[in-house]
N, C-alpha and C positions, 0 to 999 in steps of 0.2 A: 414453101409453096411447090417443092419439087412432089412431095409426097401427097398430094391434092389432085396431082396430074399421074399417078400411077393408074393404070389400068388393069382388070385382071386380064392374065392370058396364061394358055398352058405353055407358052414360048419362056416364061418368066424365069431366069437362072439363078441360082445360087449367088453366083459372084455380083450380080447386080443388088441384091437384098442386102450383100457383104458392105458392098461400096456406099450404099445410102445410108444404112444405119450409122458407118464409121463417121461418115462425112456430116451429116446430121448433128452427131455429137458434136463432133470438132466443131461445127457452124455456130451451134448453141453456146458453147463457151465463149467464141469470140463474140458474138453480137449479144450476147447476155451480160458482158463485161462491161458494156457501153455505158450504165448509170454509175460505174465505179469512176470512170474517166473524168465525169464531171465533179467529183469531190477531190481530183488531185492524184489520183492512184494510176501509175506507168502502165503502159499497154501489157507487157509482159507480167505484171503484178496484176493486172485486173482478169487477164486470162488465167493466169495462176488459180484466183480465187473463185471464178466463175466454172471452170473445167473443177474444181475440188469441190464446190456445190452441186454441181450436175451429176457430176458423177458418185456422190455423198461420202465423199472422203472426208473431210472436215480440217486437213493441214491450211494452216493460214498464215499470209505473209502480214498481217495486220498486227501494228505493235501496240497501240494504244485503241483498243476496240473502241470502247466508249465514246470517243472524240467522233465518231462518223456519225451520220443521223440515222434514226429511226427507222426511218422510212428504206433507207439502203441496207440497214442490217436486217430488217423484215424481208426484203427481196433476197438476200445473203441466203437466208434459212429459207424462204420459199423454192429456191432454184433446188436444194435438198430434197425437197419433198416433191418436187416433179420428177428430178431424176431418180428417186429411190425405186418407185416401181417401174419406170423406164418412158421415156419421152414419145418412143415409137409405140409401146404397147397403148398411152395414150391416146396416139391417133389414130390406131386401129380401132379402137373403143368407139371415137367420136364421127369418124371419116366413113363415108358411103363403103360400100361392099368392094373390096380387095381381091377378094377371092385365095386365089395361089398367091400373089403377091404378098397378100398381108400374112400369112401361113410364113413364107419365106422370110418376112421383116422378123415377125415373132421370134423365129427361131433364132436368126443373127443376134438378137438382143438378149435373149433369156440367160439369165444367170444359173450356170449350172450344166452338167452334161445330158439331162433329161429334159424333154418337155412336157408338161401337164397339159392335156387337153381337156378342160372340163364340161365341153360342149364340141359337138361336131365343128361346128362354124366356130373359126378362131376369133372374130369378131365378138362371139357370146363369151367366151373366154375372158379377153381381155376387159370386157364388160363386168364381169363378175369379180376379176382380182383387182381391178379400180374400186369398184363399189365395196368390197373387204377393206381396201385400204382406206378409203374414207370414212367409212363407218367405225375402224380402230382407231383411226385417229381423232376422232370426235369425242371418243369415251377418253382417251388420253388426255384432250383438252380440259373438259370436265374434271375429272380426276386430279390434275394439278391445279386448277383453280379452286378446289376444294380442299387442297394440301395447303394453298395460302398463295401461290401465283397469281399476278396480274393478268388480264386476258393475253397481253402483250407478250408477256413472258413465256405463259402456257403454249399459245401459238408457234412463236418461235422455236419453242424447246420440242414442241409436238412435231413440227416440220421437220427438225434434225432427227431427232428420235426414231420416227417411224421410220425415217428412210434410211436409218442406220449410217448419218450424216454425221454428227457431232459438232455442229458451229453451236454458238451460243453467243447471245449479244453481249458478253460478259468476260474482262480478260482472265477472271478467275473459275469462268466455266461454271461448272456446278457446283462447286467449293463455295460460290458468291452466296447461296442460299442457307448453307450450313444449316440443313434439315435433313435428318434420316428419312422422313416420310417423303419427302420428294424423292430422296434418292432409290428408295425400295420402289417406289411407283414408277421411275425411270428405269430402274432394273427388271421390272416386270414385263414391260411395252418393249424395251430392247431386246427383251428374250423372245417375245411373241412376233419381233419383226424379223429376226434371226431365222424363224422357223419357216418351213414352206407354205406360201399363203392357200395353196391349192387343198392341204390338208384342212385346213378351216373348214371350206366350203363342204369338203366329203363328210368332216365329222359334224356338221350342223344337218345336210340333208340326207346322207348315206348311214353313215355308220358312227356312233357317238364314240366309239372306240377307236376310229381310224388313226388319232393321233399315235395312242400305245402302241398299236400296230405297224405302225411304221419305223422300219429299222434305221433310217438316218435320224427320226426326231429322237429315237429312244438315245442314240449314239450321242447326238448333240446334248442333249440333256445330262448324259454321265458324265461327258466331258467337262462340260460347265461346272457341273458339281463339284466335280473332282478335283479340277484346278482352284475350285474357289476354296472347298477345305484344306487342300495345301496350303495355300497363299495363308490362308486364316493361321495356320500353326506357324507359320514361316514368322509373319508379322507379328503374333503375339510373343514369340521367342526372341525376334532380334530388333522390334522399333518401340518397345515399351506402351504399347498400345493398349487399351482394355479387351478383354475378349469380344465384346460386342462390336466396339471398333474396328477391333481387326477382321471380324466376320462383315461388318457393312462396309468396310472399304475393299475387302477382297472380291464380295460378289458383285460389286458394282462394278470394279475395274475388270474384274475376267468378263463379265458379260459384255461393258461396253468395248472392250479391244477383242475378244472372240467374235462378236457380231460385227467387229469392224464401225463401230459408232464412233468412239474416241471420246466420249465425255470424259471428263475426269472432275472427279470429287475430293481429288487432293493431288499433291505434286508427287508421283510415283517415281519421278526422277530422282528422290531424296531416298528411295528406299535402299537396302542392302542388296548386295549383287543375286543374292540367292532369290530374293523375290521377283527382281527384274528379271531373272531368266524363265521365271513362270509367265509371267506378261509376255516376254517376245514368244516364248514357245506356242503359245495361243493364237498369235498373229499370224502365223502359216496355215492353221487350221479355218478359221473363216466361221460362215454361217450356214445355214441351208441352201440345196439349191431350190429355185423358186422363192427365195427371200429376199428381204433389200440389202441384207449383210454382203461383204465382200468375202477376200481370202479366197483359198483354193477351193473351198465349201466342204464340207463332212463326208458327201456322199464318196469325193474323190479320195479322200483319205481312207475311208473304209476298205474302198475296193483296191486301194495300194496295199493295204495291208494283207486283205484276204489273197491278192496276186503274188504277193512275197510270199505268203504261207504256201500257197499251192507249188510254187518254185522250188522251195527247201524238201517239200515232200517228193516232188519230182526229180529231185538232186539224189535224193535216196531210194527212189523207186522210180524211174525212168518210163517204166510203162503204164504207169497211175494215169488215169483217165478221172478227172476230178473237175467238174465245171465248178464255177464260183456261182454262186448264187446272192441275190440281193432280193430281199422282201419275196422269198420263195418263190424267185424267178431265175433262171439260168442269165446269166450276163454274155454275152456274145464276145468272141476274141477281138473284134473289130473295136467294139467299144472298150474294151480294157485297152488295146494299144494306143487308142485314142486319147485316153486319160493319162496315160503312160506320158506322151510325147508332149502332153499339156503340161503336166508335171515338172518335165526336163525343161521345157522353154521357159515355164515361170521361173525357175530356179534360175535358169541362166539369165534371163531379164534382169531379175534382182541381183545376181552376183554383178554383171556388166555396169549397169547403173549405178551400184555402191561401189566399184572401182572408178567409175569416171569422176565421181565427185570428189573420191578419195584425192584424185589425181588432180582436180579443182583447188585442193588446198582446205577442204572438210576432213575434219577428225574421222576416225575408221569408226567408231561407234555411231556416231550423228549421222555417217554414211550409208552405213548399214541399215540402221533403223529408219532413216527417211526414206530409203528405196523401198523397204516391204512395206512401210506405213501408207507410201504412195500408191505401189503397185497392188496391196491387198485393200485400197479404199479406206485404212484405218484410221487414218489422221497424224496423231502425235507419235513421235520415237521418243530418244531418248538424248540427252546432252542439251544440244544447241537447238534441236528440235523438239525438245521435251513439251510436256502438258501446259506448263504455264509458259512455255515459250512459243515462238511462231519461226517461220521459213524465211525471212526477211532478211537474215544476215547472209544466206546462200548467193552466189554469183549467178547472173543471168542466165549463162548456160546452164547451171546447175537446176535453176528452175526450169528451164525448158526440158529438162531431161526428166523430169519430177510432172511435169504437165503430159508430157506422153506415156509417162509411167500408169498415173492415173487415169489416162484415155485406154491404154492397151487393158488396165486391170480390170474397169468396168465393162468392157465389151469381151471379156474371158479370151484374153490374147490373140486369139485367131482370126477376129475380126477386121482387129486393127493392122496384125503384122502380115497377113495376105496380101495389104494392098500394095506392101514394098517388095515383091516378088515378081520376076518377067512373066512368070507363065500367068500369072492371075490378068495380065493385060493382054494375053494372046488370045484371039478369036478362038 
């Protein structure tokens, strides 16, 4: 309702946009949880499940998923699809002209440190992004049905897959289908959802080689394939899988976890420590900026590596002037400082939330992986919050901490945390 009353104004300030975006997502989680209350879910669990849905996290408190009505499970998956491209982006696309207000709202919700404007008017950019999202989703539904899924299964898994969310109406998740074809189809679309959607538009209408020219997309592909290859070798060596199954499980789980989808085609909680450490590592990388994926984003990871390399050179050559370049453009120092502070705050939130969970009696591995799985909007962790388990065993305060993690992670940390600073509320 508030969004419909916003008027375009030159006096519109960034802090109003931050407050509206953050509170809109919190309100969506609270009111979106009402259907869960009618099926006996407690208020905290309902908010947890819906916040996990709208933020496309995929962490669940449901113990026996199949015992809930299909209509509730459909709504549960649909919340992920709505939240994947962004609630605010949807409003900008369908509401009348918002002007400056729409631009500020778009920036406050956009995933990643860069803003991709495909058109001069931010409303037109929002429409293009949602049109691409709907189109690719429709293609995925058809592909999954051709692979043997029912319409209901194809829709619910597309909602979760395109949003990089990970909800499934089955307790075993994707393992319930035991189909390599379905897994490869989902892997392809998870990979697509984890890339910058703006690149697809540019590749179609401007330059067909735009994807390959983009530095972040190349790094995203290289990291994903590299970790998939390493995990394939580890599984083949340590888990007594065939080479095909080693590759099948490796590429699916690395794609699922790196893009922060969280689908599971097997219980990777049972894998060896050397296999689990590879899965844990990609939790911190995430998808691309401008994607529906979670995590810190590949572009930040790349720029931090370049920044570290430059600082090492400057240590040896103090007078060295060497600008950091990304996609053949110099990156301003203020952008690098913003990314560095983001990474520091992100890691601090991860550490403190994991520490608080441990103090509440949760084991260290479960605490650490639950923390990064919710902050990175990934879904499953290890041990008691593993892919075939759930978050129901956590104490109520622990669930509240993780609800906050999902909220903070989806809105790129600053949008939420700035609300808790005194300076924000000063005129």
